[in-house]
C-alpha positions as a Markdown table, in Angstrom:
| # | Residue | x | y | z |
|---|---|---|---|---|
| 1 | Met | -11.9 | -15.3 | -10.1 |
| 2 | His | -12.6 | -14.8 | -6.5 |
| 3 | Ile | -15.8 | -13.0 | -5.5 |
| 4 | Leu | -14.4 | -10.2 | -3.3 |
| 5 | Leu | -17.0 | -9.0 | -0.8 |
| 6 | Thr | -16.5 | -6.0 | 1.2 |
| 7 | Ile | -18.6 | -4.0 | 3.6 |
| 8 | Leu | -16.3 | -1.1 | 3.7 |
| 9 | Phe | -17.9 | 0.7 | 0.8 |
| 10 | Pro | -21.3 | 0.7 | -0.8 |
| 11 | Leu | -19.9 | -0.6 | -4.1 |
| 12 | Leu | -17.5 | -3.4 | -4.9 |
| 13 | Phe | -15.0 | -2.8 | -7.6 |
| 14 | Leu | -13.4 | -4.9 | -10.4 |
| 15 | Thr | -9.9 | -3.7 | -11.2 |
| 16 | Ser | -7.0 | -4.6 | -13.5 |
| 17 | Cys | -5.2 | -5.9 | -10.3 |
| 18 | Tyr | -6.5 | -9.4 | -10.3 |
| 19 | Glu | -5.5 | -12.2 | -8.0 |
| 20 | Lys | -5.1 | -16.0 | -8.1 |
| 21 | Asp | -5.7 | -18.5 | -5.3 |
| 22 | Phe | -2.6 | -20.0 | -3.8 |
| 23 | Ser | -3.3 | -22.3 | -0.9 |
| 24 | Thr | -1.0 | -21.5 | 2.1 |
| 25 | Pro | -0.9 | -22.2 | 5.8 |
| 26 | Ala | -1.9 | -18.6 | 6.2 |
| 27 | Gln | -5.2 | -19.0 | 4.3 |
| 28 | Lys | -7.2 | -18.0 | 7.3 |
| 29 | Gln | -5.4 | -14.6 | 7.4 |
| 30 | Ile | -5.8 | -14.2 | 3.7 |
| 31 | Asp | -9.5 | -14.7 | 4.0 |
| 32 | Glu | -9.6 | -11.7 | 6.3 |
| 33 | Tyr | -7.7 | -9.6 | 3.8 |
| 34 | Arg | -10.4 | -10.5 | 1.2 |
| 35 | Gln | -13.0 | -8.8 | 3.4 |
| 36 | Ile | -11.1 | -5.7 | 2.7 |
| 37 | Gly | -11.0 | -6.5 | -1.0 |
| 38 | Arg | -8.8 | -5.9 | -4.0 |
| 39 | Met | -9.0 | -2.2 | -4.7 |
| 40 | Cys | -6.8 | -0.5 | -7.3 |
| 41 | Met | -7.3 | 3.1 | -8.4 |
| 42 | Ala | -8.4 | 4.3 | -11.8 |
| 43 | Lys | -11.1 | 2.7 | -13.9 |
| 44 | Lys | -13.4 | 0.6 | -11.8 |
| 45 | Ala | -16.8 | -1.1 | -12.5 |
| 46 | Pro | -19.2 | -2.2 | -9.8 |
| 47 | Ile | -19.6 | -5.9 | -9.2 |
| 48 | Asn | -23.2 | -6.8 | -8.7 |
| 49 | His | -23.9 | -9.3 | -6.0 |
| 50 | Ser | -27.2 | -10.6 | -4.7 |
| 51 | Glu | -28.4 | -9.3 | -1.3 |
| 52 | Ala | -28.1 | -12.8 | 0.0 |
| 53 | Glu | -24.4 | -13.0 | -0.9 |
| 54 | Ile | -23.6 | -9.7 | 0.7 |
| 55 | Asn | -25.6 | -10.5 | 3.9 |
| 56 | Gln | -23.4 | -13.6 | 4.4 |
| 57 | Glu | -20.4 | -11.4 | 5.2 |
| 58 | Glu | -19.9 | -10.2 | 8.7 |
| 59 | Pro | -19.2 | -6.5 | 8.9 |
| 60 | Leu | -15.8 | -5.3 | 10.0 |
| 61 | Pro | -15.7 | -3.1 | 13.1 |
| 62 | Thr | -16.7 | 0.5 | 12.5 |
| 63 | Ala | -14.8 | 2.2 | 15.2 |
| 64 | Pro | -14.1 | 5.9 | 14.7 |
| 65 | Ile | -10.8 | 6.6 | 12.9 |
| 66 | Asp | -8.4 | 9.0 | 14.5 |
| 67 | Thr | -6.7 | 10.5 | 11.5 |
| 68 | Arg | -4.6 | 12.7 | 13.8 |
| 69 | Thr | -2.6 | 9.7 | 14.8 |
| 70 | Met | -3.2 | 7.6 | 11.7 |
| 71 | Phe | -1.4 | 10.1 | 9.5 |
| 72 | Met | 1.5 | 10.6 | 11.8 |
| 73 | Ile | 4.8 | 8.8 | 11.2 |
| 74 | Gln | 4.9 | 5.6 | 13.3 |
| 75 | Lys | 8.0 | 4.0 | 14.7 |
| 76 | Asp | 7.8 | 1.1 | 12.1 |
| 77 | Asp | 7.4 | 3.4 | 9.1 |
| 78 | Ile | 10.3 | 3.8 | 6.8 |
| 79 | Val | 10.7 | 7.4 | 5.9 |
| 80 | Leu | 12.1 | 8.7 | 2.6 |
| 81 | Gly | 13.3 | 12.3 | 2.5 |
| 82 | Asn | 13.3 | 14.4 | 5.6 |
| 83 | Pro | 11.8 | 12.7 | 8.7 |
| 84 | Leu | 11.5 | 16.0 | 10.4 |
| 85 | Ala | 9.7 | 17.8 | 7.5 |
| 86 | Lys | 6.4 | 19.5 | 8.3 |
| 87 | Val | 4.7 | 18.0 | 5.3 |
| 88 | Val | 4.3 | 14.2 | 5.4 |
| 89 | Val | 3.0 | 12.3 | 2.3 |
| 90 | Phe | 1.7 | 8.8 | 2.8 |
| 91 | Glu | 1.5 | 6.5 | -0.3 |
| 92 | Tyr | -0.8 | 3.5 | 0.1 |
| 93 | Ser | 0.0 | 1.0 | -2.6 |
| 94 | Ala | -0.3 | -2.8 | -3.1 |
| 95 | Pro | 2.7 | -4.6 | -4.4 |
| 96 | Thr | 0.5 | -6.6 | -6.8 |
| 97 | Cys | -1.4 | -3.6 | -8.1 |
| 98 | Ala | -0.7 | -2.7 | -11.7 |
| 99 | His | -1.7 | 1.0 | -11.2 |
| 100 | Cys | 0.8 | 1.2 | -8.4 |
| 101 | Ala | 3.5 | -0.2 | -10.6 |
| 102 | Tyr | 2.6 | 2.4 | -13.2 |
| 103 | Phe | 2.8 | 5.2 | -10.6 |
| 104 | His | 6.3 | 4.0 | -9.4 |
| 105 | Lys | 7.6 | 3.8 | -12.9 |
| 106 | Thr | 6.0 | 7.0 | -14.3 |
| 107 | Phe | 5.5 | 9.6 | -11.5 |
| 108 | Leu | 7.5 | 8.7 | -8.5 |
| 109 | Pro | 11.0 | 9.5 | -10.0 |
| 110 | Thr | 9.9 | 13.1 | -10.7 |
| 111 | Leu | 8.3 | 13.5 | -7.2 |
| 112 | Lys | 11.4 | 12.0 | -5.6 |
| 113 | Ala | 13.7 | 14.5 | -7.4 |
| 114 | Lys | 11.5 | 17.4 | -6.6 |
| 115 | Tyr | 10.5 | 16.8 | -3.0 |
| 116 | Ile | 12.2 | 13.8 | -1.5 |
| 117 | Asp | 15.8 | 14.2 | -2.5 |
| 118 | Thr | 15.5 | 17.9 | -1.6 |
| 119 | Asn | 14.2 | 17.1 | 1.9 |
| 120 | Lys | 11.1 | 19.2 | 1.4 |
| 121 | Ile | 8.8 | 16.4 | 2.6 |
| 122 | Ala | 8.8 | 13.1 | 4.5 |
| 123 | Tyr | 7.5 | 10.4 | 2.2 |
| 124 | Val | 6.2 | 7.1 | 3.6 |
| 125 | Ile | 5.1 | 4.1 | 1.6 |
| 126 | Arg | 2.6 | 2.0 | 3.4 |
| 127 | Ser | 1.8 | -1.4 | 1.7 |
| 128 | Phe | -1.9 | -2.2 | 1.3 |
| 129 | Ile | -2.4 | -5.9 | 1.8 |
| 130 | Ser | -5.1 | -7.8 | -0.1 |
| 131 | Asn | -3.6 | -11.2 | -0.7 |
| 132 | Lys | -0.7 | -13.4 | 0.3 |
| 133 | Gln | 1.6 | -12.2 | -2.4 |
| 134 | Asp | 1.1 | -8.6 | -1.2 |
| 135 | Leu | 1.9 | -9.6 | 2.4 |
| 136 | Asp | 5.1 | -11.6 | 1.5 |
| 137 | Ala | 6.3 | -8.9 | -0.8 |
| 138 | Ala | 5.7 | -6.2 | 1.8 |
| 139 | Ile | 7.4 | -8.2 | 4.5 |
| 140 | Leu | 10.4 | -8.5 | 2.2 |
| 141 | Thr | 10.7 | -4.7 | 2.0 |
| 142 | Arg | 10.6 | -4.6 | 5.9 |
| 143 | Cys | 13.3 | -7.2 | 6.2 |
| 144 | Ile | 16.1 | -5.6 | 4.2 |
| 145 | Pro | 18.4 | -2.7 | 5.3 |
| 146 | Gln | 16.4 | 0.6 | 5.2 |
| 147 | Glu | 18.8 | 2.1 | 2.7 |
| 148 | Gln | 17.8 | -0.7 | 0.3 |
| 149 | Phe | 14.0 | -0.1 | 0.8 |
| 150 | Leu | 13.3 | 2.1 | -2.2 |
| 151 | Lys | 15.6 | 0.0 | -4.5 |
| 152 | Ile | 13.8 | -3.2 | -3.7 |
| 153 | Ile | 10.3 | -1.7 | -4.0 |
| 154 | Thr | 11.3 | -0.3 | -7.4 |
| 155 | Ile | 12.5 | -3.8 | -8.5 |
| 156 | Leu | 9.3 | -5.4 | -7.2 |
| 157 | Tyr | 7.1 | -3.1 | -9.2 |
| 158 | Ala | 9.4 | -3.3 | -12.3 |
| 159 | Gln | 9.3 | -7.1 | -12.2 |
| 160 | Gln | 5.7 | -7.3 | -11.0 |
| 161 | Glu | 4.5 | -9.4 | -13.9 |
| 162 | Ser | 7.1 | -12.1 | -13.3 |
| 163 | Trp | 6.2 | -12.8 | -9.6 |
| 164 | Ala | 2.8 | -11.3 | -8.6 |
| 165 | Phe | 0.7 | -14.0 | -10.2 |
| 166 | Asn | 3.2 | -16.8 | -10.4 |
| 167 | Ser | 2.7 | -20.0 | -8.4 |
| 168 | Asn | 6.5 | -19.8 | -7.6 |
| 169 | Tyr | 6.2 | -16.2 | -6.4 |
| 170 | Arg | 7.9 | -16.9 | -3.1 |
| 171 | Glu | 11.0 | -18.2 | -4.8 |
| 172 | Ile | 11.1 | -15.2 | -7.0 |
| 173 | Leu | 10.7 | -12.8 | -4.0 |
| 174 | Thr | 13.5 | -14.7 | -2.3 |
| 175 | Asn | 15.8 | -14.1 | -5.3 |
| 176 | Ile | 14.9 | -10.4 | -5.3 |
| 177 | Gly | 15.7 | -10.2 | -1.6 |
| 178 | Gln | 19.1 | -11.5 | -2.2 |
| 179 | Leu | 19.9 | -8.4 | -4.3 |
| 180 | Ser | 19.9 | -6.5 | -1.0 |
| 181 | Gly | 21.9 | -9.2 | 0.8 |
| 182 | Leu | 18.9 | -10.8 | 2.4 |
| 183 | Thr | 19.5 | -14.6 | 2.7 |
| 184 | Pro | 16.7 | -17.1 | 2.1 |
| 185 | Ala | 16.9 | -18.2 | 5.7 |
| 186 | Asn | 16.5 | -14.6 | 7.0 |
| 187 | Tyr | 13.6 | -14.0 | 4.7 |
| 188 | Asn | 11.9 | -17.1 | 6.0 |
| 189 | Glu | 12.4 | -15.8 | 9.5 |
| 190 | Cys | 10.8 | -12.5 | 8.6 |
| 191 | Ile | 7.8 | -14.3 | 7.1 |
| 192 | Ala | 7.4 | -16.1 | 10.4 |
| 193 | Asn | 7.6 | -12.8 | 12.3 |
| 194 | Thr | 4.0 | -11.9 | 13.2 |
| 195 | Gly | 5.0 | -8.4 | 14.1 |
| 196 | Phe | 5.7 | -7.5 | 10.5 |
| 197 | Ala | 2.3 | -8.9 | 9.4 |
| 198 | Asp | 0.4 | -7.2 | 12.2 |
| 199 | Phe | 1.9 | -3.8 | 11.4 |
| 200 | Leu | 1.1 | -4.2 | 7.7 |
| 201 | Ile | -2.4 | -5.5 | 8.2 |
| 202 | Asn | -3.3 | -2.9 | 10.8 |
| 203 | Asn | -2.3 | -0.1 | 8.4 |
| 204 | Thr | -4.4 | -1.7 | 5.7 |
| 205 | Arg | -7.5 | -2.0 | 7.9 |
| 206 | Ala | -7.1 | 1.6 | 9.1 |
| 207 | Ile | -7.0 | 3.2 | 5.6 |
| 208 | Ala | -9.6 | 0.8 | 4.2 |
| 209 | His | -12.1 | 2.1 | 6.8 |
| 210 | Leu | -11.6 | 5.7 | 5.8 |
| 211 | Pro | -14.9 | 6.7 | 4.1 |
| 212 | Lys | -13.4 | 8.4 | 1.1 |
| 213 | Phe | -10.7 | 5.8 | 0.5 |
| 214 | Met | -11.2 | 4.4 | -3.0 |
| 215 | Gly | -8.3 | 2.1 | -3.6 |
| 216 | Thr | -4.6 | 1.9 | -4.5 |
| 217 | Pro | -2.6 | 3.9 | -5.1 |
| 218 | Ser | -3.9 | 6.5 | -2.7 |
| 219 | Phe | -2.1 | 9.4 | -1.2 |
| 220 | Val | -2.5 | 11.4 | 2.1 |
| 221 | Ile | -0.8 | 14.8 | 1.9 |
| 222 | Asp | -0.5 | 16.8 | 5.1 |
| 223 | Gly | -3.3 | 14.7 | 6.7 |
| 224 | Gln | -5.7 | 15.1 | 3.8 |
| 225 | Leu | -6.6 | 12.3 | 1.4 |
| 226 | Leu | -6.1 | 13.2 | -2.2 |
| 227 | Glu | -9.5 | 12.9 | -3.8 |
| 228 | Thr | -8.5 | 13.8 | -7.3 |
| 229 | Ala | -6.7 | 11.5 | -9.8 |
| 230 | Tyr | -3.1 | 10.8 | -8.9 |
| 231 | Thr | -1.6 | 12.7 | -11.8 |
| 232 | Leu | 1.8 | 14.3 | -11.4 |
| 233 | Glu | 0.1 | 17.7 | -11.7 |
| 234 | Asn | -2.4 | 17.0 | -8.9 |
| 235 | Leu | 0.1 | 15.5 | -6.6 |
| 236 | Ser | 2.6 | 18.4 | -7.1 |
| 237 | Lys | -0.2 | 21.0 | -6.6 |
| 238 | Ser | -1.3 | 19.4 | -3.3 |
| 239 | Ile | 2.2 | 19.0 | -2.0 |
| 240 | Asp | 3.1 | 22.6 | -3.0 |
| 241 | Gln | 0.0 | 23.9 | -1.2 |
| 242 | Ala | 0.8 | 21.9 | 1.9 |
| 243 | Ile | 4.3 | 23.3 | 2.0 |
| 244 | Leu | 3.1 | 26.8 | 1.5 |
| 245 | Lys | 0.5 | 26.5 | 4.2 |
| 246 | Asn | 3.1 | 25.2 | 6.7 |
| 247 | Glu | 5.5 | 28.0 | 5.8 |
| 248 | Lys | 2.8 | 30.6 | 6.4 |
| 249 | Ser | 1.9 | 29.1 | 9.8 |
| 250 | Glu | 5.5 | 29.4 | 10.9 |
| 251 | Asn | 5.6 | 33.1 | 10.1 |
């Protein structure tokens, strides 16, 4: 298992979202992601590293975070629901994170029916990149027609165990992409498009620097990071409060 060192938080966490090492031409980029670390929400235990090990890592930049722009819909975001809604919910999730898969299977359908399908909110899924598999899967979701976005993400999470830690993961992702009409050649072109990677990595770095960010899945509702457990009750309560607050401000 890789030793994941991070200077973003005072503690390092061991999660059920593990990773394996696949050598790729993009290994240099992957090493940068590992500075951010694998962080999945729920039960975590601190990893104890010696002071010498930690001091070997160069700290990431600590520039101030402008949450006013960070938690605004960007031109490259894919919006579910009402893009003009006053309340925007950002979901930060890693394609290889087991807790994220659980959320998508268990809670998201209810939230979708209650808030997204009714156009009460704008819902944005931002992929958190911590390894090459995450990046390639996230790029896949950016490559397909937008109307296929949620369908393919749902399939990725439903079939996570078959591809996320498989040495042939790229082949499996290619097959999943074809379900949306994406050809293998087009997928390879998207993989080579540095614009997709830059967007995904920049979003990852930004949220990872947020002081209270603890891992994936995480949610930002109306500009506020959800600091409680991501239960259906807590998410619904926070969204309802945000909707009510915005309704009152309009009156």
